[in-house]
N, C-alpha and C positions, 0 to 999 in steps of 0.2 A: 103184333104180339097179343096173345090172349090175356084177359084179366081173370081174376078169381070169379067174378060174377058170370062172365061169359063161359068159362070152363064148367061152372056148376050147372049151367043151363043146357049144356050139350047132351045129346041123346046117348043112351047107353050103347047104341050101335056104333058110336064113334070112339068107344073106350080105347085109350092108349094109342090114339092115332099120332101122326108125326107132330101135329101142332100141340097136342097135350104133352107129349114127351119133351118137346122143346120148351114149353112153359115150365114144366117141373125141373128140367135141367137148369134153366135160368134161375129159378127160385133156389135150387140147391147150391148153385155156384155163388149166388149172392150170400147165402148163409155161410158157405165155406169161407168166403172173403172176410165176413164179419167175425167169424170164430177165430180165424187165423190172426187177425188184427188184435182181437181181445186177448188171445193167448200170448202173443208177443208183448202186449202191454203188461200183462200179469208177470211175465218173465222179467221184463225190465224193472218192474216194481220190486220183485224179489231180489234182483241183483243190486238194488240200491243199497249201498253200504254206508249210509250216513251214520256217523258215530254220535251217540247221545250219552251224556254222563248221567242224566236224570233217570233213575230207575223206572219211574212211571212212563217216561217216553219210550224207554226200551221195551217195557211190557206192552205198551200200545202198539209199537212197531211189530213186535213178535206176533201179536194177535192178528194184525192186519196182514202179515205175511202168511199166516195160516189160512185166512180167508181167501187171499189171492191164490194160494196153492190149491185149495179145495175147488175154487172156481175154475182154475186152469185145468185141473184133472177132469172135472165134469165136461168142460168144453172140449177137451182132447177126445173124450169118449164120443161126444156128439159129432165132432169133426170126422172121426173114423166112420160113424154111421152115415154121415153125409157123403163121404167119399165112396162108401159101399153102394149107396143109392145111385150115385152118378154112374158107377160101374154097371149096376143093374140096368140102367137106361141104355147103356151102350151094348149090353148083352141081350136086350129085348126081354128082360125078366121083370122090369119095373112095373109096379101096379098090380102084381099078382101075388097072392098069399103063398108064402114059402111052405106052409103046411098042407093046404088043400089045392092050390093051383087056381083057385077061384079069384075073380077080381076083388081087390081090396076096396075099391070105390073111390070116386073122385072126392066126395066130401071128406072122407077120412084122410086122403092124401093131401088135400088142401090144408087141413088142420095139422097134419103131421107128415110132411113129405118124406121122412125117413122110415115110415111104417113098412113092415115086412109081412104083417099078418092082417087078415080081415078082423073085424071086430069080434065076430063069433069065435074064430080060432084063438084070438088073444084072450077072450073071456074064458074059454075052455082051458087054456094054458094056465091062467091065473087061478082058476078054480082047482085045477090039479095041483098046482104048487101049494095052494092054501091047505088042501086036504092032506097032501103028503107031509107038509110041515107040521100039521096038527097030529098026525099019526106018529111022527118021530118023537114027539114030546112026551 
């Protein structure tokens, strides 16, 4: 199995070869397992129906439930992105920008395995969103 260090040292000529795809699929599957466990833990915490008579305990519990709910929602969104990335590996689309078709790059994928855009395309998208947002105000 490749390590991050080994994968970062590979030549660009080897981009998205079978070993690299297997590496990223393993990373994504591990991330999926961690997210699934965390989401289940948050759901179990939300389902905990401990009755408290003390108003401050009730308020604290409600606040913690909100935190767990927000965390579970963010993790569910990330889980969806992880599943989509695994699907892209199986469809031979992984590692290539959805906007330009150019390689995303190993360093970016190591940092963010769910990335779908190259840094340049993402920066252009964010710039466009920023300028469009300011024009609407």
